[in-house]
N, CA, C and O of each residue as an XYZ file, in Angstrom:
760
protein
N       0.062     36.307     77.945
C      -0.862     36.492     76.947
C      -2.251     37.022     78.109
O      -2.821     36.512     79.074
N      -2.304     37.722     77.696
C      -4.072     38.175     78.556
C      -5.696     37.818     77.671
O      -6.078     38.163     76.553
N      -6.179     37.217     78.455
C      -7.234     36.592     77.587
C      -8.350     37.872     77.316
O      -8.410     38.626     78.287
N      -9.102     38.193     76.351
C     -10.016     38.729     76.496
C     -11.185     38.772     77.481
O     -11.383     37.689     78.031
N     -11.986     39.740     77.826
C     -12.949     39.271     78.356
C     -14.227     39.242     77.357
O     -14.406     39.923     76.347
N     -15.023     38.305     77.906
C     -16.372     38.184     76.459
C     -16.805     39.405     75.744
O     -16.945     39.395     74.521
N     -17.052     40.613     76.573
C     -17.601     41.551     75.688
C     -16.847     42.597     75.260
O     -17.335     43.670     74.905
N     -15.674     42.347     75.272
C     -14.250     42.994     75.016
C     -14.112     42.328     73.216
O     -13.678     41.198     72.992
N     -14.612     43.369     72.011
C     -13.906     43.071     70.853
C     -12.880     43.327     70.527
O     -12.501     44.432     70.913
N     -12.178     42.750     69.926
C     -10.894     43.632     69.172
C     -11.037     44.493     67.890
O     -11.739     44.319     66.893
N     -10.032     45.617     68.264
C     -10.498     46.970     66.995
C     -11.218     46.550     65.560
O     -12.212     47.140     65.135
N     -10.483     45.288     64.778
C     -10.696     44.623     63.848
C     -12.267     43.873     63.855
O     -13.002     43.855     62.868
N     -12.387     43.655     64.335
C     -13.919     42.940     64.695
C     -14.410     44.355     64.711
O     -15.366     44.604     63.977
N     -13.948     45.234     65.372
C     -15.257     46.464     65.883
C     -15.488     46.956     64.213
O     -16.468     46.815     63.482
N     -14.273     47.528     63.986
C     -14.136     47.802     63.114
C     -15.031     47.165     61.314
O     -15.548     47.898     60.470
N     -14.917     45.765     61.280
C     -16.031     44.820     60.323
C     -17.129     45.180     60.562
O     -17.826     45.546     59.615
N     -17.718     45.203     62.044
C     -19.181     45.203     62.552
C     -19.603     46.713     61.884
O     -20.574     46.910     61.152
N     -18.856     47.471     62.223
C     -19.354     48.517     61.714
C     -19.533     48.860     60.262
O     -20.184     49.767     59.743
N     -18.985     48.154     59.869
C     -18.668     48.609     58.203
C     -19.557     47.286     57.276
O     -19.679     47.446     56.062
N     -19.969     46.390     57.743
C     -20.624     45.694     57.440
C     -22.212     45.393     57.856
O     -23.036     44.639     57.340
N     -22.303     46.287     58.997
C     -23.828     46.138     59.476
C     -24.607     46.328     59.037
O     -24.390     47.313     58.332
N     -26.117     45.826     58.878
C     -27.306     45.848     58.248
C     -28.531     46.708     58.879
O     -29.700     46.892     58.539
N     -27.715     47.151     59.964
C     -28.839     47.501     61.104
C     -28.130     49.246     61.020
O     -26.956     49.607     61.108
N     -29.834     50.332     60.746
C     -29.082     51.428     60.281
C     -29.583     51.827     62.102
O     -30.255     51.190     62.913
N     -28.918     53.089     62.176
C     -29.291     53.981     63.468
C     -30.149     54.534     63.295
O     -29.750     55.288     62.407
N     -31.521     54.879     63.534
C     -32.634     56.234     63.247
C     -32.069     57.197     62.759
O     -32.119     57.662     61.620
N     -31.414     57.558     63.820
C     -30.807     59.606     63.220
C     -29.822     59.263     61.840
O     -29.756     60.211     61.058
N     -29.072     58.063     61.456
C     -28.516     58.303     60.281
C     -29.439     58.258     59.911
O     -29.576     59.367     59.395
N     -30.455     57.641     59.737
C     -31.455     56.710     58.712
C     -32.434     58.169     58.406
O     -33.105     58.027     57.384
N     -32.587     59.219     58.942
C     -33.409     60.250     59.471
C     -32.307     61.051     58.696
O     -32.655     61.202     57.525
N     -31.244     61.542     58.938
C     -30.322     62.165     58.110
C     -30.327     61.647     56.598
O     -30.822     62.361     55.726
N     -29.870     60.620     56.344
C     -30.060     60.365     54.951
C     -31.244     60.493     54.336
O     -30.966     60.941     53.224
N     -32.621     60.331     54.435
C     -33.460     60.717     53.825
C     -34.225     62.100     53.833
O     -35.177     62.337     53.090
N     -33.731     62.942     54.710
C     -33.400     64.026     54.571
C     -32.915     64.550     53.097
O     -33.739     64.974     52.287
N     -31.187     64.472     52.748
C     -30.457     64.421     51.785
C     -30.998     64.112     50.702
O     -30.916     64.855     49.724
N     -31.850     62.607     50.674
C     -32.231     62.500     49.306
C     -33.421     63.709     48.881
O     -33.382     64.600     48.033
N     -34.274     63.389     49.677
C     -35.709     65.048     50.402
C     -34.817     65.631     49.614
O     -34.928     65.159     48.482
N     -34.118     66.307     49.667
C     -33.729     68.062     49.548
C     -32.426     67.788     48.431
O     -31.569     68.672     48.444
N     -32.221     66.705     47.523
C     -30.962     66.757     46.415
C     -32.695     66.351     45.744
O     -32.630     67.071     44.748
N     -33.975     65.763     45.666
C     -34.851     65.480     44.713
C     -35.516     66.529     44.662
O     -36.162     66.813     43.654
N     -35.483     67.255     45.674
C     -36.493     68.995     45.427
C     -35.490     69.496     44.835
O     -35.571     69.160     43.653
N     -34.563     70.133     45.015
C     -33.716     70.477     44.546
C     -34.105     70.562     43.107
O     -34.698     71.548     42.670
N     -33.670     69.206     42.123
C     -33.415     68.915     41.165
C     -35.099     69.156     40.240
O     -35.269     69.666     39.132
N     -36.187     68.546     41.241
C     -37.820     68.686     40.331
C     -38.509     69.785     40.630
O     -39.640     69.914     40.161
N     -37.876     70.914     41.583
C     -38.722     72.637     41.917
C     -37.678     72.779     40.357
O     -38.322     73.003     39.332
N     -36.489     72.677     40.252
C     -35.580     73.527     39.013
C     -36.732     73.190     37.675
O     -37.502     73.940     37.077
N     -36.475     71.867     37.550
C     -37.096     71.427     36.098
C     -38.396     71.763     36.103
O     -38.788     72.182     35.013
N     -39.285     71.718     37.054
C     -40.898     72.217     37.272
C     -40.685     73.498     37.169
O     -41.436     73.906     36.282
N     -40.193     74.177     37.510
C     -39.877     75.778     37.036
C     -39.629     76.212     35.907
O     -40.168     77.186     35.382
N     -38.560     75.330     35.319
C     -38.603     75.564     33.884
C     -39.827     74.743     32.965
O     -39.718     75.042     31.776
N     -40.534     74.145     33.133
C     -41.491     73.799     32.693
C     -42.998     74.549     32.931
O     -43.862     74.625     32.058
N     -43.107     75.038     34.189
C     -44.312     75.665     33.897
C     -43.990     77.309     33.784
O     -44.693     78.094     33.148
N     -43.107     77.569     34.330
C     -42.851     79.311     34.246
C     -41.724     79.913     33.173
O     -41.518     81.089     32.873
N     -41.272     79.082     32.849
C     -39.834     79.310     31.430
C     -38.770     79.857     33.044
O     -38.115     80.829     32.671
N     -38.548     79.650     34.072
C     -37.548     80.319     34.711
C     -36.502     79.136     34.717
O     -36.885     77.967     34.779
N     -35.026     79.518     34.642
C     -33.817     79.126     34.617
C     -33.720     78.814     33.133
O     -33.416     77.804     32.499
N     -33.971     79.659     32.911
C     -33.861     79.901     30.710
C     -34.821     78.433     30.593
O     -34.100     77.468     30.343
N     -35.693     78.228     30.670
C     -36.690     76.986     30.617
C     -37.849     77.093     29.870
O     -38.465     78.145     30.039
N     -38.380     76.182     28.981
C     -39.245     76.054     27.862
C     -40.596     76.980     28.427
O     -40.988     77.683     27.495
N     -41.244     77.142     29.408
C     -41.998     78.004     30.156
C     -43.343     76.770     28.968
O     -43.177     76.054     27.980
N     -44.501     77.130     29.802
C     -45.772     76.185     29.272
C     -45.784     76.082     27.810
O     -45.256     75.101     27.287
N     -46.330     76.988     27.102
C     -46.525     76.924     25.828
C     -45.862     75.995     24.934
O     -46.379     75.115     24.247
N     -44.229     76.429     25.079
C     -43.139     75.286     24.284
C     -43.161     74.152     25.251
O     -42.865     73.191     24.542
N     -43.343     73.707     26.479
C     -43.657     72.395     27.032
C     -45.234     71.720     26.283
O     -45.488     70.529     26.106
N     -45.668     72.307     26.118
C     -47.321     71.544     26.088
C     -47.028     70.999     24.405
O     -47.575     70.005     23.929
N     -45.923     72.002     23.555
C     -45.803     71.430     21.737
C     -44.390     70.287     22.014
O     -44.165     69.654     20.982
N     -43.632     69.998     22.933
C     -43.010     69.343     23.184
C     -43.297     67.943     23.587
O     -42.694     66.910     23.295
N     -44.300     68.127     24.288
C     -45.395     66.760     24.788
C     -45.884     66.161     23.927
O     -45.646     64.996     23.611
N     -47.108     67.375     23.141
C     -47.869     67.002     22.078
C     -47.039     66.006     20.713
O     -47.427     64.997     20.124
N     -45.811     66.801     20.579
C     -45.468     66.307     19.309
C     -43.840     65.515     19.421
O     -43.344     65.095     18.376
N     -43.307     65.403     20.353
C     -42.524     65.147     20.832
C     -42.649     63.329     21.714
O     -42.202     62.268     21.277
N     -43.508     63.608     23.187
C     -44.012     62.532     23.594
C     -45.113     62.153     23.051
O     -45.532     61.161     23.649
N     -45.844     62.493     22.128
C     -46.895     62.255     21.513
C     -48.002     62.109     23.132
O     -47.922     60.992     23.644
N     -48.594     62.744     23.599
C     -49.167     62.772     24.982
C     -50.419     64.277     24.571
O     -50.047     65.449     24.512
N     -51.478     63.932     24.405
C     -52.539     65.017     23.687
C     -53.614     64.735     24.772
O     -54.021     63.647     25.179
N     -54.060     66.307     25.227
C     -53.353     67.256     24.733
C     -52.436     67.994     25.295
O     -52.887     68.478     26.334
N     -51.219     68.345     25.066
C     -50.015     68.690     25.303
C     -50.134     69.716     26.621
O     -49.187     69.697     27.407
N     -51.050     70.446     26.844
C     -51.028     71.602     27.533
C     -51.252     70.897     28.914
O     -50.651     71.335     29.895
N     -52.226     69.655     29.049
C     -52.831     69.423     30.035
C     -51.350     68.421     30.700
O     -50.942     68.529     31.856
N     -50.883     67.701     29.883
C     -49.908     66.420     30.302
C     -48.272     67.771     30.569
O     -47.274     67.375     31.171
N     -48.351     69.243     30.002
C     -47.362     69.614     30.291
C     -46.886     70.266     31.906
O     -45.851     70.360     32.564
N     -49.065     70.811     32.119
C     -49.107     70.821     33.371
C     -48.995     70.600     34.597
O     -48.578     71.097     35.643
N     -49.984     68.806     33.749
C     -49.828     68.098     34.950
C     -48.163     67.673     35.145
O     -47.677     67.836     36.265
N     -47.348     67.158     34.098
C     -45.928     67.020     34.442
C     -44.881     68.095     35.617
O     -43.995     67.767     36.406
N     -45.509     69.528     35.258
C     -44.999     70.271     35.541
C     -45.043     70.774     37.172
O     -44.190     71.345     37.851
N     -46.124     70.405     37.426
C     -47.245     70.139     38.984
C     -46.352     69.063     39.590
O     -45.858     69.246     40.702
N     -46.165     68.137     39.015
C     -45.704     66.984     39.693
C     -44.587     67.357     40.170
O     -44.320     67.258     41.368
N     -43.334     68.111     38.783
C     -41.829     67.763     39.265
C     -42.135     69.449     39.812
O     -41.480     70.020     38.941
N     -42.613     70.402     40.546
C     -42.684     71.367     41.342
C     -43.034     71.368     42.486
O     -42.461     71.491     43.568
N     -44.555     71.143     41.990
C     -44.721     70.859     43.705
C     -44.290     69.538     44.342
O     -44.016     69.466     45.540
N     -44.229     68.313     43.365
C     -43.641     67.315     44.147
C     -42.014     67.659     44.987
O     -41.443     67.068     45.905
N     -41.719     68.636     44.339
C     -40.044     68.947     44.846
C     -40.778     69.710     45.987
O     -40.339     69.137     46.983
N     -41.323     70.318     46.264
C     -41.726     71.397     46.949
C     -42.090     70.742     48.445
O     -41.610     71.015     49.546
N     -43.261     69.641     48.018
C     -43.610     68.731     48.803
C     -42.447     67.854     49.495
O     -42.421     67.597     50.698
N     -41.688     67.522     48.747
C     -40.333     66.721     49.238
C     -39.303     67.563     50.522
O     -38.844     67.166     51.594
N     -39.229     69.005     49.724
C     -38.409     69.671     50.391
C     -38.825     70.055     52.077
O     -38.139     70.313     53.066
N     -39.900     69.974     51.898
C     -40.869     70.724     53.119
C     -40.760     69.200     53.885
O     -40.519     69.258     55.091
N     -40.980     67.303     53.048
C     -41.415     66.549     53.985
C     -42.431     66.742     54.361
O     -42.963     66.489     55.442
N     -42.957     67.459     53.012
C     -44.957     67.082     53.430
C     -45.778     65.975     52.401
O     -45.769     66.028     51.171
N     -46.286     65.248     53.005
C     -46.675     63.899     52.379
C     -46.197     63.670     51.270
O     -46.657     63.657     50.128
N     -44.921     63.434     51.850
C     -43.473     62.708     50.911
C     -43.501     61.496     50.204
O     -42.895     61.311     49.149
N     -44.275     60.583     50.839
C     -44.753     59.380     50.101
C     -45.373     59.505     49.030
O     -45.224     58.730     48.086
N     -46.307     60.690     49.025
C     -47.132     61.001     47.806
C     -46.480     61.398     46.465
O     -46.640     61.028     45.302
N     -45.492     62.510     47.224
C     -44.696     63.179     46.345
C     -43.701     62.120     45.564
O     -43.595     62.161     44.338
N     -43.043     61.249     46.305
C     -42.215     60.297     45.592
C     -42.643     59.411     44.698
O     -41.882     59.072     43.792
N     -44.324     58.719     44.825
C     -44.574     57.878     43.694
C     -45.012     59.027     42.925
O     -45.601     58.566     41.947
N     -45.017     60.012     42.891
C     -46.180     60.907     41.744
C     -44.638     61.021     41.040
O     -44.287     60.356     40.065
N     -43.917     61.873     41.652
C     -42.356     61.853     40.820
C     -41.542     60.353     40.038
O     -40.748     60.317     39.098
N     -42.168     59.142     40.934
C     -41.201     58.067     40.167
C     -42.368     57.691     39.172
O     -41.968     56.827     38.391
N     -43.687     58.055     38.942
C     -44.797     57.601     37.940
C     -44.399     58.921     36.632
O     -44.726     58.772     35.454
N     -43.685     60.105     37.134
C     -43.199     61.295     35.993
C     -42.240     60.641     35.385
O     -42.369     60.523     34.166
N     -41.025     60.037     36.038
C     -40.027     59.649     35.440
C     -39.675     58.227     34.750
O     -38.691     57.894     34.091
N     -41.223     57.265     35.270
C     -41.300     56.071     34.055
C     -41.943     56.661     33.011
O     -41.626     56.252     31.894
N     -43.133     57.899     33.119
C     -44.071     58.222     31.971
C     -42.313     58.526     30.686
O     -41.923     57.999     29.644
N     -41.719     59.779     31.715
C     -41.045     60.063     30.561
C     -39.801     58.996     29.889
O     -38.973     59.316     29.036
N     -39.944     57.753     30.504
C     -38.995     56.864     29.853
C     -39.687     56.029     28.694
O     -39.189     55.516     27.692
N     -41.034     56.056     29.166
C     -41.637     55.255     28.025
C     -42.140     56.540     26.916
O     -42.217     56.220     25.730
N     -42.353     57.450     27.164
C     -42.840     58.204     26.258
C     -42.123     58.978     25.593
O     -42.605     59.583     24.636
N     -40.783     59.128     25.969
C     -39.400     59.995     24.983
C     -38.224     59.365     24.899
O     -37.619     59.562     23.845
N     -37.504     58.378     26.011
C     -35.852     58.340     26.400
C     -35.554     56.660     25.735
O     -34.522     56.308     25.164
N     -36.969     55.667     26.049
C     -36.850     54.890     25.804
C     -36.413     54.149     24.348
O     -35.748     53.118     24.444
N     -36.734     54.598     23.132
C     -36.151     54.365     22.276
C     -34.902     54.908     21.978
O     -34.291     54.428     21.023
N     -34.244     56.130     22.837
C     -33.069     56.394     22.342
C     -32.042     55.407     23.349
O     -30.873     55.741     23.538
N     -32.551     54.324     23.881
C     -31.794     53.645     24.582
C     -30.991     53.593     26.267
O     -31.064     54.708     26.782
N     -30.528     52.920     26.854
C     -30.271     53.448     28.409
C     -28.879     54.212     27.972
O     -29.345     55.123     28.656
N     -27.697     54.692     27.522
C     -27.167     55.134     27.348
C     -26.920     56.176     26.214
O     -25.809     56.652     25.977
N     -27.876     56.435     25.647
C     -28.224     57.627     24.383
C     -27.018     58.306     24.430
O     -26.608     58.770     25.494
N     -26.240     58.446     23.114
C     -25.045     59.423     22.789
C     -25.150     60.088     21.454
O     -25.628     59.347     20.594
N     -24.848     61.218     21.079
C     -24.711     61.810     19.777
C     -26.225     62.561     20.324
O     -27.218     62.258     19.662
N     -26.389     63.359     21.304
C     -27.115     64.603     21.508
C     -28.817     64.134     21.811
O     -29.622     65.065     21.846
N     -29.306     62.814     22.011
C     -30.344     62.345     22.402
C     -30.013     61.626     23.849
O     -29.170     60.775     24.131
N     -30.939     62.252     24.608
C     -31.001     61.685     26.077
C     -31.310     60.245     26.400
O     -32.419     59.897     25.995
N     -30.505     59.179     27.120
C     -30.996     57.761     27.255
C     -31.959     58.186     28.304
O     -32.395     59.317     28.521
N     -32.312     56.596     29.167
C     -33.164     56.783     29.524
C     -32.385     56.546     31.218
O     -32.963     57.186     32.096
N     -31.587     55.994     31.525
C     -30.712     56.068     32.713
C     -30.653     57.210     33.831
O     -30.636     56.983     35.041
N     -30.628     58.314     33.310
C     -30.959     59.115     34.601
C     -32.707     59.129     34.986
O     -33.043     59.197     36.169
N     -33.364     59.085     34.292
C     -35.070     59.396     34.583
C     -34.780     57.966     36.062
O     -34.947     58.074     37.276
N     -34.192     56.468     35.019
C     -34.732     55.254     35.824
C     -34.394     55.868     37.172
O     -35.241     55.959     38.061
N     -33.003     56.334     37.324
C     -32.136     56.303     38.773
C     -32.716     57.320     39.273
O     -32.365     57.303     40.453
N     -33.545     58.406     39.076
C     -33.877     59.984     39.595
C     -35.474     58.962     39.878
O     -35.651     58.897     41.094
N     -36.152     58.505     39.410
C     -37.598     57.586     39.511
C     -37.268     56.436     40.906
O     -37.959     56.506     41.922
N     -36.492     55.735     40.812
C     -36.198     54.520     41.826
C     -35.652     55.412     43.326
O     -35.954     55.040     44.459
N     -34.876     56.529     43.047
C     -34.458     57.330     44.117
C     -35.800     58.237     45.004
O     -35.916     58.510     46.199
N     -36.412     58.438     44.184
C     -38.293     59.020     44.647
C     -38.585     58.605     45.825
O     -38.721     59.016     46.977
N     -38.700     56.710     44.568
C     -39.362     55.447     45.773
C     -38.930     55.410     47.244
O     -39.620     55.080     48.209
N     -37.436     55.880     47.218
C     -37.127     55.935     48.694
C     -37.906     56.718     49.981
O     -38.122     56.053     50.994
N     -38.264     57.934     49.935
C     -39.508     59.099     50.556
C     -40.843     58.068     50.294
O     -41.557     57.756     51.248
N     -41.074     57.643     49.127
C     -42.367     56.869     48.854
C     -42.099     55.688     49.823
O     -42.574     56.090     50.885
N     -41.667     54.626     50.000
C     -41.265     53.809     50.683
C     -40.803     53.664     52.540
O     -41.170     52.880     53.414
N     -39.944     54.718     52.536
C     -39.979     54.768     53.910
C     -40.475     56.202     54.711
O     -40.675     56.123     55.923
N     -40.660     57.462     54.039
C     -41.305     58.272     54.391
C     -40.565     59.310     54.550
O     -39.562     59.381     53.840
N     -40.862     60.474     55.584
C     -39.972     62.100     55.327
C     -38.731     61.510     56.475
O     -37.562     61.626     56.106
N     -38.914     61.100     57.378
C     -38.231     61.218     58.301
C     -38.247     61.785     59.195
O     -39.034     62.719     59.042
N     -37.490     61.797     60.832
C     -37.703     63.169     61.369
C     -38.092     64.524     61.171
O     -39.067     65.167     61.561
N     -36.548     64.968     60.082
C     -37.134     66.312     59.937
C     -37.640     66.687     58.753
O     -37.112     67.149     57.742
N     -39.095     66.332     59.124
C     -40.006     67.138     58.066
C     -41.536     67.151     58.753
O     -41.986     66.637     59.777
N     -42.168     68.052     57.613
C     -43.486     68.720     58.035
C     -44.275     67.619     58.612
O     -45.078     67.609     59.544
N     -43.815     66.629     57.768
C     -44.814     65.027     58.519
C     -44.567     64.326     59.763
O     -45.393     63.740     60.464
N     -43.718     64.419     59.887
C     -43.041     64.248     61.662
C     -44.095     64.750     62.463
O     -44.955     64.140     63.097
N     -43.817     66.375     62.284
C     -44.614     67.335     63.341
C     -45.899     66.573     62.783
O     -46.520     65.689     63.373
N     -46.084     66.935     61.920
C     -47.903     66.642     61.842
C     -48.351     65.285     62.421
O     -49.516     65.179     62.806
N     -47.661     64.436     62.493
C     -47.608     63.100     62.825
C     -47.595     63.105     64.601
O     -48.291     62.271     65.179
N     -46.678     64.195     65.481
C     -46.665     63.776     66.565
C     -47.826     64.746     67.042
O     -48.168     64.689     68.223
N     -48.323     65.456     66.349
C     -49.222     66.794     66.771
C     -50.734     66.129     66.603
O     -51.566     66.397     67.471
N     -51.123     65.205     65.420
C     -52.024     64.855     65.660
C     -52.502     63.376     65.864
O     -53.715     63.186     65.951
N     -51.653     62.331     65.947
C     -51.533     61.125     65.798
C     -51.116     61.087     67.944
O     -51.498     60.265     68.777
N     -50.383     62.130     68.093
C     -49.932     61.740     69.349
C     -48.514     61.087     69.298
O     -47.450     61.702     69.368
N     -48.664     59.838     69.174
C     -47.194     59.162     69.726
C     -47.072     58.322     67.719
O     -47.906     57.604     67.167
N     -45.869     58.778     67.229
C     -45.051     57.690     66.068
C     -45.712     57.322     65.611
O     -45.425     58.519     65.640
N     -46.643     56.760     64.974
C     -47.590     55.974     63.823
C     -46.714     54.091     63.380
O     -47.228     53.007     63.105
N     -45.236     54.548     63.522
C     -44.765     52.947     63.624
C     -44.834     52.556     64.967
O     -45.109     51.368     65.137
N     -44.607     53.432     66.244
C     -45.298     52.730     67.423
C     -46.532     52.219     67.758
O     -46.754     51.518     68.745
N     -47.750     52.755     66.506
C     -48.611     52.224     66.718
C     -48.804     50.923     66.234
O     -49.389     50.033     66.852
N     -48.311     50.825     65.134
C     -48.335     49.367     63.957
C     -47.632     48.501     65.032
O     -48.129     47.532     65.606
N     -46.546     48.949     65.184
C     -45.535     47.531     66.094
C     -46.696     47.160     67.089
O     -47.024     45.990     67.287
N     -47.411     48.439     67.817
C     -48.205     47.960     68.951
C     -49.091     46.882     68.599
O     -49.091     45.758     69.101
N     -50.126     47.482     67.354
C     -50.731     46.264     66.948
C     -50.602     45.176     65.926
O     -51.567     44.780     65.271
N     -49.615     44.791     65.828
C     -48.765     43.731     65.361
C     -48.445     42.860     66.463
O     -48.654     41.651     66.364
N     -47.860     43.471     67.707
C     -47.455     42.648     68.510
C     -48.569     41.931     69.227
O     -49.636     42.417     69.600
N     -47.944     40.118     69.416
C     -48.517     39.431     70.034
C     -48.955     39.338     71.873
O     -48.010     39.201     72.650
N     -49.989     39.399     72.286
C     -50.306     40.260     73.329
C     -49.198     38.389     74.216
O     -48.932     37.398     73.535
N     -48.900     38.517     75.494
C     -48.745     37.349     76.314
C     -49.873     37.426     77.001
O     -50.637     38.325     77.354
N     -49.763     35.648     77.170
C     -50.431     35.190     77.503
C     -50.270     34.938     79.106
O     -49.503     34.119     79.611
N     -51.509     36.168     80.077
C     -51.389     35.889     81.547
C     -51.281     34.707     82.134
O     -51.962     33.826     81.608
N     -50.690     34.421     82.990
C     -50.874     33.215     83.884
C     -51.869     33.080     84.620
O     -52.239     34.002     85.347
N     -52.611     31.678     84.562
C     -53.478     31.518     85.121
C     -53.308     31.637     86.827
O     -52.307     31.368     87.490
N     -54.798     32.194     87.355
C     -54.816     32.438     88.823
C     -55.207     31.053     89.276
O     -56.000     30.211     88.854
N     -54.226     31.134     90.453
C     -54.002     30.115     91.687
C     -55.486     29.734     92.089
O     -56.469     30.252     92.619
N     -55.165     28.775     91.646
C     -56.745     27.955     92.710
C     -57.024     28.212     93.884
O     -55.927     28.447     94.392
N     -57.679     28.305     94.542
C     -58.313     28.463     95.679
C     -58.716     27.333     96.820
O     -59.319     27.672     97.838
């Protein structure tokens, strides 16, 4: 029987370490952020365009304003229809580009929470019978918090602007600011 060197790990331990690890590799995190941003962008550009422009067989601004005024009880309906449409359409574009993703994520989160409060909450979590429940609003709103909390990642306009304007990533600057400096050794007495 040969003993394993201390640095060598069994294949089972290596597989468990990979599956159970709580550390995320930076590139994997950036790809994950890109996927989240693009999925949210697709959904919110679609819904915002339906609301604002009537694209994709959507209601358009007039019918959306009527819905906001009468079903959601938000007055003036036109103001809230435009606001919701701009958050959805503009926020989706911002997430697709990775431009001001933290603000776009927060705005979309707020939009989804308003949808729960004003429309779907009374229908229950998983409503059936033609009425939408609030589960999808909650899931999309919380998913929008991912770029709000973690930023856009390296594959974004935000990252490009950060490199050009700040020079080095802000994370490194922030980490530097919180680092405790080492005490210099006292000079030798002469």
